[in-house]
N, C-alpha and C positions, 0 to 999 in steps of 0.2 A: 203935750199934754196926757192927762193920766187921769184916771178914776177918783171920784172926791172919797169922803170916808161914808158917805150919806150914800154915793153911789154902789159902792162896795157891801154896805148891810144890807140895801136892797137884793145885789144879786145872790148873795148869800141864801139868798130865801129863793132862791131861783133855782139853784141848782140841781142835779141833779147826777146821779150814779154811770149812766152811762150816756153822753153825751155825742154828737158827731163832731168830732177833733174838730177846731178850726183856729186857724192863724189868723192876726191882723195884721194888717198893711197899708205903708203909707208913703206914697212915691215910693213904692217896691223896698222899702225896708219891713221889716216884721217889726211890729210895737209890745214894749214890755205891760201888759195895764194898768201894772202896779205900780210902775214907776217912770214911766211914759218911756223910758230908755228905748233906742232905735236900734235894731241890729244892722252891721254895718250893709251897704248896697252890694248883691250879688254872694252872698253869702250862701252857703250851702244850707237845705232846709230842715235838714236835719241838726242843725246848730242855731232853728228857730223859734223862738217859744211858742207851743201850741199848748191850747187848751180844752181839756177833754170832757168838764161836766158842765156846759151850757146846749141845753136846748137850742135849736136855730133861730128860733122868736128874739129870745136874751141876746143870744149873739150877734143879732141885727141893731138889738137896742144899743151893746156896747160898742161898734162899729158909726151907729150915731152922736153916741156922746162923744165919740174919740174922734170924730171926723176923719176914720179911716174904713177902711173897705178889709169885711168880714171874707174868708176864704176856707173854704171848708173842703175835708179831703175824706169822699167817700169809699 
């Protein structure tokens, strides 16, 4: 599952310059929110996609849309 073009357009209006780093996980695998690709299970966190430009509320919305979990790095 990946974001639709309409969802991407909505998110662009909510982006900030200094958000909380977040990864999106489904069944222990990191999700690329644009392509829907999953990282291999057990891959080191430094090789997983991390998104920096979303406030927490927006990241939680993305997680709901993609039916995954938002994991924040604070």
